[in-house]
N, C-alpha and C positions, 0 to 999 in steps of 0.2 A: 437856660434861658440867657440871653445875651442882650446887653443894653444897646442904647443908641451909638454908644463909642464902641461897640464891638468887644465888651469884655463880659466875663462870665458873672452871672447874677447867682444863678443856682443849678446844680445837676444833681442826679441820683446817684445811688451805688451802681446801679445796672449800667448807666453810662460809663462808668469809670473802668468797670470789668470789662465791658463790651471791647474798649479800645486799650486796655492795659495802661491807664492813665496814673502816674505816680502822685502822690498826695499834694505835692506843690503845686500841682495845676489844676486841683480841684477848688483852689480858694476863690472866692468872690474876687472879681477884679483881674482874674488872669486873661489876657489877651486872647481873643480866638485864633490871632496869628500863631501864638505859642503852641496852643493845643494841636492846630493842623499841622506845622512843622513837626512835632514831636511824632504824631502818629505817621507821618510819611518817611521820617528820619529813621523810625525804628520798623519799618516794613510792615506796618498794620494793614495799610491799604496796598493794593494789589498795584503793581508797577515800578516805575523808579524810585530810589530814595534820595536823590540829590536835592541840593537848593534849589535848582531851576525848578525840578518837578513842583516842589511845595509852592513856587512863586506861581506857577502856571495853575495849579489847583486853587490857591487863593483869589487869583483873578478870575477864574471862573466863578467862584463862590460870590465874589464882590460884585459881580455884575448881574447877578439875580437881581429881579425888582423888588425894590424896598417895600411897596404897600401890596403884592399879591403872594398867594399860597403858591409854593412850588413843591414840587416833589422828584427826587431822584433815587436811582437804586446804586449803591456803592459795592464793588465786590471787595472783599478783604483777602489778605495774601493766603489766609487758610481756607479758602473757598466758600465761606459764608456771603450771603447777600444780606445787605441792610438797606432797608427802604427809609429814606430820612425825608421828612416833611417839614418845610420851613414855614410857620405862621408869623406874618406880622404883627406886632403890638402898636397899640397908639402911642406916638410921642418916640417912635423909633424902636430898633431892636426886634428881636425876635425869639419864637419859642419854637425848639427843634425836637422832633419826635423821631428816635431811631428804633426801627422795628425789624428784628430778625425774621426774614422771609424766605430762608435757605429752603426749609422743607416744604413752605408754601410752593415757591417756584418749581422745586423737584418733582412735585406732584402734577402741577399744570403740564410741566415739560413731559412728563410721563404719559398724561393724559392725550396731550398731544400726539405724542410719538405713537400711542396707540391706536387713535384715531387715523393715522395715516400710515401705517404698518401693518402687516399681516402678523397674526399672532403666532403663527407656526414657524414661518421661516425667518420672520423680523425683515421681511424684504418689503420695500414701499408698496402699498394697495394702490387700487384704482383712483382714489381721492388724490394722493399725492402725485401719481404718475400725470395725471390730467392737468395739476397745475405746474409741474416740471416742463410738461410738454407745450403748455400755453406761453410759458415766458421762453422757451427754446425757439417757437414757432414764430415769435414776434420778431427774434432776430434775423430768422430764416426769410422772412419776407421782407427784411430791409436788406437783402443781400448777403447775409450771415451764410455760413454752412448749411448744407442740407441736413436732414435728420432721417436715419434708416430705422424705421419702425419694424421689430420681427416679433411676430406673434406665435408662440409656441404651445403646443398641445402633445402632452405625451400619450404615445399609442399604447392603446388595452391597458390603461390605468386602471381600468374598473375591474380587470380581471384580477390584479393584485388585491384590491379591496376585497372583492368576493370569496378568493380562493384563500388568502392569507390573513384577511381581517384588516381592520382599520388602523390599528397601530403599525402594522407593516407598510400601509399606504401612507401613513404619516411620515414614517422614517425615509421612505422612497422620496417624497417630496423635499424634505429636509436635505438629503445628499444631493438632490437634483440642483437646489438652491445653492448648495456649497460649490458644486462643480461649476456652476454658471459664474459664480463670482470670480473661480479662478482662471475662467477662460477668456474675459474681457478686461478692458482697460480701466483706468481710473474715471474716466470720463463717460463711462458707460452707466446708463441707469436699468437696474433689473426690477421688475416688479412681479408679484403674484397678484393674478387678476380674480382668482377664485377656482377651487378644484384642483384640476392639473393644467390650468392655462396660466402661462407665463408670458410677460412682454420685455423685451431687451431693447434698449433704444440707444443710438449712439450719433454723435456726429460724424459727417461722411464728406470727403471733398470729390471722391469718385464713387458716386453712389451704388453704381451695379456692381462694380468690381469688388468695393468693400464690403458691401452688404453680404454678397456671395460669398466671400471669404468668411465672414464673421458667421453665416449661417453653417459653412462648412465645418467650421472649428467647434461650434456648439454640438452639431450632430455626431462629430467623433467624440466629443467629451459626454455624452450623454449615452452614447452606445456601448460604452465599456461596463462590464458588469458591476453591479452594486450589491455590496453585502449588508443585508439587513439583520445581522445577527444569526437567526437559524437559518436563514434563507439567503440565496444570492440569485439576484433577478437580471435579466438582461432587457432594457428598454430602449425604444427608438422615440424619435419626437418628429413631428410634422412641423412645418415652418412656413407662415405667410409673410411676406415683406412688402412694405410700403414705403415710398419714399416722399418726403414733405420737403417743400410745400408743393411738388409734383402731383402727388396723389391726394392733396387735401390741405386747405388752410387753417382748419381748427382741430384740435385734438380729437373731436367727436368724428369728424371726416376722415381722418387718417387711420385712427384705431378701426374703424369701419373697413377702409379700405385692406388694411391689415388682416382683417377677420375674414373678408371675403377671401384673399389669396390663401389664408389657410384652408379654408374650407374647399378650394381648389387643390391644394397639396394632398389634403386627406383622402379627396375624390379620385386622385390619381394613384395612391397607392402609398402605404405608410413608409416613413423615413425619410420622405423627400420635401424639397421647398419650393414654392412658387412665389415668384412677383406679382404684384397687382397689375391687372389689366382692365381699362373702361369695360370690356366686353363681359367682364365677371359679374358686373352690377346688373347687365340685363338677364344673365342666367339666373341669377340669385331671384330677381322678381319673377321670372318663370317658373322657378322651384316653388316659391311662396305660393303662388296662384295655382300652380298644381297641387300642392298639399292641401289647399284651402278646398278646392273642388274634391280633392280625394276624400276628406272628411265627410262630406255630403253624400259622396257617390254611394256608399253601401245603403244608407237609407232611402236613396232615390231608386235602387233598383239597377245601377247603372253597371255592374258588375255581371259577368256571366261565364259558364264553364263551357270551355270547348274541349273535345275529347279526341285523341291521337290513339288509334289501335297498336297494339302488339300482336305481331304475326309469328306463329311457331312456324319455324323454318323447315321442321320436316314434312308436317301435314298442310301448310300453307294456310291454316285457319285462323281467323282472330281467336285470341285467348284472352283479351282483356284490353283495357283502355287506360290511358293516363290523363287525369284530369288537369287541364291547363285554364289559368286564369286569364280573362280577357276584360278589358272596361273600353265600353263604348260611352265615350264622353258626348254629351249632347251638342257641343259646338266644336271640340277639337277631333271627332270622330274617333277610330280606333287608337287607343293610347298604348304604345308599346311596353310590355312588360318590363324592358330594360329600363324604361324610364321609371315606372311607377313602384315596382316590386323593391327597388333599393330605397327609395323614398319611404315607402311603407315601413320597412325595415327600421329605417334612421328614426321615425317618429313613433314607432310601436303600433301603429296602426295594422301592422301586419297581424298581429294578436286575434282583434274580432274579425278581420278579413281570412283569417285562416280557420277560425272556427267556423265561418259561413261556408267555406270551400268544403270543410269534412262533412257538414250537414247536406249541404246539397247534392254532393257527389255521392255520398252513401244513399240518399234518396232517389237519385238518378239510377244507381247500380241496382236498386232493389227490382227495378223494372226488367232486368236484363236475365238471360239465362243462368243458373247457379254456378256453372262452370267459369263464367267469365270473371276475369278478378280487375278491381279498380284500383289505379295507383293514384297516390297523392304526394306532393312534395310538401316536404316541412321544412320551414326557415330556421336558420340558429336562433333567432330571436324567441320564436315559439317555445323552445325548450327553457327559456327562463322563466316561463308561466307556470306556477304550480297547478294550474287547472288543465293543463294539455291532456293528459292521460284520462280525467273523468269527462273532458269535452269528447275525446276519441270514442270512448266506452258508450256516452250517451246517442253520439252520432250512429253507432251500429244498433244499438238498442232500439232506438226509435224508428230506424229504418228497417229493421228485420235481416241486414245484411249479415253473413256469419263472419267472424273474425278472419277465418282464411282467405277470404275473398279479398281483404284489405291489404294494400301493400304501401309503406311507407317509404317513400324514398328520401334519404338523408344524404346530405354531402359532407366530403370530409372537412370543409370550413366549420360546420356547425359542431362536429366532434371536437375538433381542436379548441375552441372557444371555451367549452367547459366539459372535457370528455366525462368526468365523473357523473355529473347530473344527466347528459345526455345517455350514457350508458345505463344508468338507473331507469331512467322512462323509458328505454327501448327494452329494458329487461322485463318490465311490467307487462308493457304490450307484446312482446314476443309470448309471455307466460299464458296470455289470453288466446294465442293463436294466430296474431296478427304477423303478417309476414314483413320483413325489414330488407329494404334494398340498399346497398351503398352506390350511390350516385356519382357520376364523373369518375369513373374509375381509372386510374393511371395518370391523372393530373396532379396528384399531391405526393409528397414524399412519406407520408404515413399510413397510406392504404393498407400495406401489409401488416403493420402493428395493429390496425384496428381489425382487421380480419381475425388475428389471432385472438384479440380479447373479445371479440363477440360473434356469435352465429349468425352472421348474416345469410338470410335466404336467396339472396340474389345480387351478381355484381351488374352494374350498367356501365358499358365500355362508352368512354365519352366519345362524342360525334367527332372530335379532333382527329382522333386515330381512325375512325371509319372513314373519314376523308381521304386520309393518307394512302388507304388501300389501294387506291387507282390512283395514287399522288405521282408526282413529275419525276421524281429520283428514285431509283432503286434502294437507296438507305431509306429513306422514310418509308417506303412500302414493307421492307424488312422491319423496321421497329414497330410499325403498326401491327404487322401480322402477329409478332413476337407478343406483343401486348394481348392481342386477341387470343393467342393459344395458350397465355399465361392465365388469363382469366377462365378459361374453359379448364384449366388443369385443375384448378382450386375444387372442383366438383361441386361449385354452386350453378344454380340457373344463371345463365348469360345473356344479357340483352345490348345488343348493340344500338345505339341511337345514331339518328342522321343518315340512315341509309337512302342514297338517293340515285344509285344506278343499279343496273342488273348486274353489272362487274363486282360489285361491291358485294351484292347478295351471294354470288357464286363463291367469291372467297370465303365468305362467312359460314356458308352451308359447308364448303370443304373443310373448313376448321372445327367444325362441329358446335358452332354457336347455335343456341337454343333458340332465342328469340331475336326478332328485329323490330326497327321501328322506324319510319321516316317517310319523306315525300314520294319514295318509290312506289309506296302503298298508299298513303294517303296524309294530308296534312291534318292538323286538328280541326274537327268539324262540330257545329252544333249538336244538340241533343237529337234534335229532329232527325239527323242523318244517320245517327247510331243505328236507329231502328231498321235502315235499308242494309248497314253492313252487316247486322247480325242476321237479317233474312237472307236465306239461302248460303249461308257459310258453309253448312253441313256439304253442299254440293260441290264447293269450290275444291280446286286441285292446288299443289304445290306451285304449279305454274301460273296459274290463273289469277290468283290474288292480287298480285302486281297491276295488273291491266284493269281487273273489275273496281278495286278500291280506288286508284288512280282515277277513274272515271267519275266514282263517287265524289273525291275529294275537287275534281275538276268543276262538276256540277253546282258546288257549294260556292 
């Protein structure tokens, strides 16, 4: 307590210990100036200890309103924070309360930090990112430097979590955060937006060049093998880039543009980066509309199966059909499988859709002669469902089709993504008598190792090699024939896809390919046409099916 003359009236022991005041400064009547000067000269307060510093502090304190309550926080030299509240007394003077708020402020700062940062990587989160962006964008809108906003997504991060466990996934994310910190400048903001998604933002003067260089540096840094203790993993990243204010004037607009560019980069192939283009917005709206329509298409009966025949080369007879999914949209007409199949896989709709295909195709095959096979493609996503094997078993049982008539076509992509789970499911089905075909043979580097690990019943030679059998160059023809002969030499049933000419058929026959499939015989047709193909097949010759089936296809 100080009186109207700014002299000490009384203080407690706690005040004396807080500022390490000697006994002579605790006596009533001690001038306020002497106490403040002592505290500054002895370095109790953080800052300078000169007489001029004391004069400046006293001038600030003396300027406080004499009739109003005031409050301030002083930082002491040892790091403590003291909240000083001054309350005026009637007739002059004041009572000052000094409260140590160090722990309180630290707790508040910790809570604020936690609210604005990712707990795993300690990077800023989306909240702090948007606050920082809004400040930076206000400068950019007023003629300041542009912002390059890079949205990053780790490729196949889910595979690490699924195969090595979440602790390994967490370790990978922390390693990625550390590498990002090392390959950017001090002005760059790095944020983790959730999951395996990160954002990197920096000021740029030459946006396209500088953003491209930064993206390249990040891709290189993240492509190096990462040691996770018991495992070493290699990951790549897809990057979408937006430039502000060109691609948006608010944080939400810019982040959305970067996200669209990221989606485009992932669609173009893993490990690439793309800049935002206005056209991407239209494409996204189309995609969302297609996804919305697809969710109701199955219930509305808009999907249908078409069937393309397999022809036995030696006899010329139809020996089976491949079920191919088609979507007849009430407004768009026939939607290309290249459009809706990838979307169904991304959204998970391929699982119920694939179940419908299995049931419908088996029910249709039940109407055919018992020696005709039915082939069905399986998506990589379907293998992630624990219900895949039970669904197939139920489709066979309910239709009465014997397991030996069902051929399941599996691409190398499906096996690569989760080989153990895929091989486990295929082994169960193979033990039941279901035939398994390796689709798109020759297009991937792992086909041979898969053939060693699993007893596939059939190898389907990819149409890209069949088309080269009558290709423009001698080299392409030699490579294509080598692939065909090698497939035949494996001792499996071989089916060549995409046969479109008599020349291709003759070459395949000469190289002992067992089955062929393609427009030279018939396109995929509706179920009503299948009966026409089956009828009279016994009287067909090796030379006539190409003509007869092509006519059926043309009529469709």
